[in-house]
Structure formats: structure tokens, C-alpha cells
Steps between C-alpha positions, in 0.01 A plus 500: 500500500605190693615322184708804402646519851589131487674555168696797636606304807607208281717730287649672804575165660675368189700823468610489864605136469701571183672798664583298809693245298747768388581645843749401770374338819386790726317682222364174364343421837318834496367443149387149591316645802320740264425208267351306792275793593385530139421129489296529821305794354444309176370199691254725684376649174479158333291369790273803479448431129424134574238604758320707236442198279168331571541152636327224304180382660442135557172353383 
């Protein structure tokens, strides 16, 4: 579920960034704020996924 969520957030982030490039300044700022929130959520999910991976043990 976390991998799927990360993929969805990645797609949403890319879509928001693409849309922001086409808009004038005030609307663009709003879209970039949404993009930033999506990136923060994606980072949280990515870190959660990384924590699930077992760390290598040293001998």
C-alpha cells in the first residue's frame, strides 16, 4: 500500500508541477504550494518505506 501511495503522490506531484507552468503568477503560486505539500507527503511515505527495509547486520 505504501508503494502504491508513493506512486500516486509522484504522479500527482508531476501533474501539479506541469499545470503550474501554464498558469499566470497568482494561480501558479497556489499550484506550486500544492506541489510542495505533495512532495512533503511523498517524502514521508518514502521514509516510511525505507524504515520497513531491514538494515544489514554487521558481522
